[in-house]
Each structure stands twice: as structure tokens, then as C-alpha cells.
N, C-alpha and C positions, 0 to 999 in steps of 0.2 A: 297371696303377694308375695312378694320379693323382697329381700333385704336391702336395705341402702347403703354405700361406703361406709359410714361411722359403724352403724350395728355389726357389716359384717366385720369390718375391722376390731369390734369391739369382740364378737364372737370368736374372731380368729384368738387374739388374746387371751380370751375366757380360755379356751381350749391348751393354752402352753401354760397359762399361768396353774390352772388343775394340775400339773403333769409336775410344776416345781414343788420344793419341800423349804418351807418357810419356818424361821426359827422361833418365833415369838410363841412364848407360852400360852398356856390355855386363857381363857379370857382375858389376853393382852386388850389393851384399848390405847386409842389414842383421841387427840381431840375432841374427847368427850363422847364417843364411839363405844357401841357394846353390843356383843351378840350372845346367843344360848341356843345351846342344842338340847330338845329334849331328851330326857332320860330313857325313851324308848322309840321305836322306828315300826312301821308296817309293811308286813309284804299283804297285798290285797289280790282277791281272791281273779284279779285281771293279770297280777304277775306282774305287779310295779312294786314297788319299795317306796314308801313316804316316809319323809324325814321330815322335820319341825322345829319351830322355838321362836324366838323373839330377837328381836334388835333395836338398837337407840342409834339414829346417824345424825351429824351436824356434820353439813357437807366442808370439807376440808380444806376443798379446793376450788378454784373457782374457773381450772383448765383441765377439770379431770372428769371422770365419771364414773361413782359410786354403784361397785353392783356385788351381788352375794353368789358367792361360789360354796358349794355342799358335797358331801361326798360319805360314804358309808364303807369301810375296811375290815374283810371280814378274812382268816385263815389265808392270809397273801394276795386276796382277790380284792381291788377299788372298783366301787362302783362310783361313776361322777351323779347325785343326783339332782345336778342342776345346777345353773346360772340363772339370776334374774338382775334386774334392774329394782332399786330401793329408792324409797322415797325419804329422803335428808331434812328433818324437819324440828328435829327435837324430840320427838314423840315415839314411845314405843309402839314396836309394830310387829304380827304373827308372821312369819314366813314361811312355807311350806314349798316343797322340791319333791320332786318326783322322777323314777327314772325305770325303765322295763328291764327285767329278769331275760328278754330273749336272749342276750348274745354273751350274757355273764350270768353265768349257771351256777357258779360257788359261792353266791349268798344265799343263806339258808337259816332259820328260826336257830337264835339263840346270841351268846355276846357277841359285840362288833364294837367296833371303832365309830363313833359321830362325829365329823367334821363340819364346821361353819366356818366362813371368813367373810368381812366386809374387807374391800379391797377397791383401791382408788386407780382407774387406770389413767394414765395421763396421757395425752393426744397431741402427734405432733403434727397439725394438718388432721387429716383423714387415718393416719395411720398411727398404732400404741408406740409409747415412747416408751415408759414403763409403768409397773405395776408394786404398787404399796400395799401391804396388808394393812388394815386402821383398827383392827378389831378379829379376835379368831377364839371359838371355843371348840376343844378336841379331848372328848372322852368316851371310857367305856358305855354302851347301851347293850338294851337288849331288842332285837330283834322280832316281833310277832308276826306268826304268821296266821294271816286269816282264808287261807286256802282251803 
């Protein structure tokens, strides 16, 4: 199944946003939003890294889409573990993202930095106009290898 115009634009902006550096402090919130990263992540026997946590989201903008962006960084190697849509209803929700180590061999068991952000992608027509981080958590985690 192919991607539609808005989804393709959102995916392109997600890739750009993942490469950007945000200056908000850990667990920063806006519009009563919040996000957390579990203190551990897992390397599965299939060679994927799984990062998880929880979030609370209240839709801060009628003209934007809210998404989740996550990553694990270790020894100078950054692995984006995923992006995803979120449900902004004021309730706490669990999230989980995964990424393959197939092309990112530098990630291994041990201490790492886990990051998660709730971002509002403001659209102008079908194209992304800007991205605002409305909640962020980033802290040291333990990466556990189950292989």
C-alpha cells in the first residue's frame, strides 16, 4: 500500500526533525503534554532495538499533526527507533518503537541515551511548514541484549 501525500510529507519532515537538535530540557512539556522513556531498552534475538515509554497528549493545534519521534544513542552512534502518530485525548498511553541493527552495528548492550519527543508538525497545504517539540524526555538507559 502506497503513502498518501500528507503521510509522505509527514514522513519526510519526520526524517528532518530526527536529525535536528532541540534545546528543550528533559521532560519539558507544553499544552499539558508529557512523555517518558523507560530506563531500559532491549535488543531482541531478531536484531531489533525496542524502546518504550508513556505519553499524555492534548491536541495543541488544530492545524498540525502530533507525532512521536524516538532514538537511542550510544558511543557516537544514533539509531532512530521510530516515528509514529499519537492519540491526543488527554489520557496516558504506552508507546513502543523498534529499529533494526542491520545497518547500525555500533549499538550494543550497556549504557545508552534514550530519547523521545512529542512534536507538532504544522502543515501548509500538503507540505510541512514547521515542527515544534511540545514534550521531551532524554536520559541514560540500560540497553539489554536478549540474543
